[in-house]
C-alpha positions as CSV (number, residue, x, y, z in Angstrom):
1,M,191.0,169.9,168.9
2,S,194.6,171.2,168.7
3,D,195.9,173.5,170.8
4,T,196.4,177.1,169.7
5,G,199.6,177.5,167.2
6,R,199.5,173.8,166.5
7,Q,199.0,171.6,163.1
8,S,195.4,170.7,163.6
9,M,194.4,166.8,164.2
10,T,192.8,166.9,161.0
11,D,196.0,168.2,158.5
12,K,198.0,165.7,160.2
13,V,195.9,163.0,159.3
14,G,195.2,164.2,155.8
15,A,198.7,164.6,155.0
16,A,199.4,161.2,156.2
17,V,196.6,159.3,154.8
18,K,197.7,161.2,151.1
19,P,200.5,159.2,149.8
20,D,203.2,161.4,148.6
21,S,203.7,159.8,145.3
22,Q,200.4,161.9,144.7
23,K,201.1,165.0,146.0
24,T,202.5,168.6,144.1
25,T,205.7,169.6,145.2
26,T,204.1,172.5,146.7
27,E,202.2,170.4,148.9
28,Q,205.3,167.8,150.4
29,L,207.0,171.5,151.0
30,G,204.2,172.4,152.8
31,D,203.6,168.9,154.9
32,H,207.1,169.5,155.8
33,F,207.3,172.5,156.9
34,K,204.0,172.8,159.3
35,G,205.4,168.9,160.4
36,T,208.6,170.8,161.4
37,G,206.7,173.8,162.8
38,D,204.4,171.1,165.0
39,S,207.4,169.6,166.0
40,V,209.2,172.5,167.4
41,A,205.8,173.8,169.1
42,S,205.9,170.4,170.9
43,T,209.3,170.7,172.1
44,F,208.6,174.5,173.2
45,Q,205.3,173.4,175.1
46,P,205.8,172.1,178.4
47,Q,203.9,168.8,178.9
48,S,201.6,170.0,181.5
49,D,200.2,173.2,179.4
50,K,199.2,170.7,177.0
51,S,195.1,170.0,176.8
52,A,194.5,166.2,176.6
53,T,194.1,165.9,172.9
54,Q,196.8,167.5,172.4
55,K,199.2,165.0,174.0
56,V,197.5,162.2,172.6
57,G,197.8,163.3,169.3
58,D,201.4,164.0,169.8
59,T,201.8,160.7,171.2
60,M,200.7,159.6,168.0
61,S,202.5,161.6,165.6
62,G,205.5,161.2,167.4
63,N,205.6,164.7,168.9
64,S,205.5,163.7,172.5
65,N,207.9,165.5,174.4
66,H,208.2,163.5,178.2
67,N,209.0,166.1,180.6
68,D,207.5,168.7,182.1
69,E,209.7,171.7,181.1
70,S,210.1,173.3,178.2
71,L,213.3,174.0,175.9
72,L,213.4,177.2,176.7
73,D,213.2,176.4,180.6
74,K,216.3,173.9,180.1
75,T,218.3,176.4,178.8
76,K,217.4,178.6,181.7
77,N,218.1,175.9,184.1
78,A,221.2,175.4,182.0
79,I,223.0,178.7,182.2
80,G,221.6,179.5,185.6
81,M,218.4,181.9,184.9
82,G,216.2,179.4,185.8
83,E,214.1,179.0,188.9
84,K,216.1,178.0,192.5
85,K,214.6,174.4,193.6
């Protein structure tokens, strides 16, 4: 089961197993946008907030961010608005 706001594992597998040559243009565009959206969501979601199944799914699909800090937190820290440690 995927985390809220993330592409389901079933959708990822379905998109991966069907060759692009057998997909309509609409299916190919949908796969592209869903994949891009899921990749962005993976980047913004800290690793520590992901469920175990989401971590496995991200690792298998190459969407794994190997940090505990979200992109938003990195940006805040870079401009001095993040948490003081």
